[in-house]
N, C-alpha and C positions, 0 to 999 in steps of 0.2 A: 800488728794491732789484734788479730784473731787470737793469738796465744797470750796476750797480755804483756808482751816483752817491750812493746813501744807504746808511748802515750798517744792518744788520738791527735790528729792534726788540728792545731788551734785555728788554723785559717778556715776550717769548716764552720766554725761558729761565727764568722763575719758575714753579715747580711749583704748579699750582692745588690749593687745599684743597678737600676735599669739604664740601658744605653740606647741611644738613637740608632735607627737602622741606616741612616744616611751618613755619607762622608763627603765633605765639601772638598772639591778639587778645582782649582782655577788654572787655565792655561796662561802662560805668560804671553806677551805679544809676540815674542820670537817664536815660541812654540806653535802658536796659532798660524803665524805666516808660513812656517815650515810645513806643518801639516796640510794647510790649504794648498800650497804649491804641490805637494806630493799628490794629494787627491786630485787636483786639476790635471796633473800630468798623467797619472795612472788611470783615473776613473772620473773624467769630467762630469759624467751623468750623476755622480754621487755628491758633487760639491754642494748643491742646494741642501741635501740631507745633512751634510756636515754643518753648514751655517745655521740650519734650524736647530740641530742638537745643541750647538754651542750657545746660540742666543737664547734658547728656552730652557736649557738644562734638562730636557727630556731625554729619557733613555730610548734606545732603538725601538723596543717593542711598543711603547706608548706612541711614538712618533708615527710608526707605520700602521697603527691601528686606528688612527684618527678618522672621524667623519667630518665632512665639511659642515654638518650641522653643529659641531662643537666649536667651530672657529667663528669668531665675531670680528671681522676686519675693521669695522667702524670703531670699536672700542679697543682693538688690538689685544684680544684675549682669546685664550683656547680654555674651554671649560672641560676638565677632566673629571669624569664621574666615577670611574673605576680606578682606584690607586691601590698601591700595596698596603697602605694604612687604612684602607676602606673609608677614607674621607674625601669628599669631592673637593677639588681645589681649582683655582684658576691660574693659568700660566700667562704672564704678560709678554707681549711681543715687543722687542726693541725695533729700532728703525729698519734693520735689515731683514727682520723675521717675516713680515707679510710678503715681501717680493720673493724670498726664498721658498716660502710655502706654495706659491703659485707656480713654481717651476717643476 
């Protein structure tokens, strides 16, 4: 292209679309059971952390940087103020989330 022998790449003229930063991935029931069994066998003290991460979809860093002031057990909500998108959001706890958080 510098020497004028090749035409410019037409793909450079296409405007790029923005993409979300996240990727959705759900465990199948079999995957969840297998992982849970392995964690319970190898590191039983980490089983609650696994249950919280799966039930809330929170990443490890967020999960272990929580303060109890962010957790509302009555409403079953965790309030996250510092997120990668810089937007506060609420994480809803399912039926097993509150019990797992207390362990």
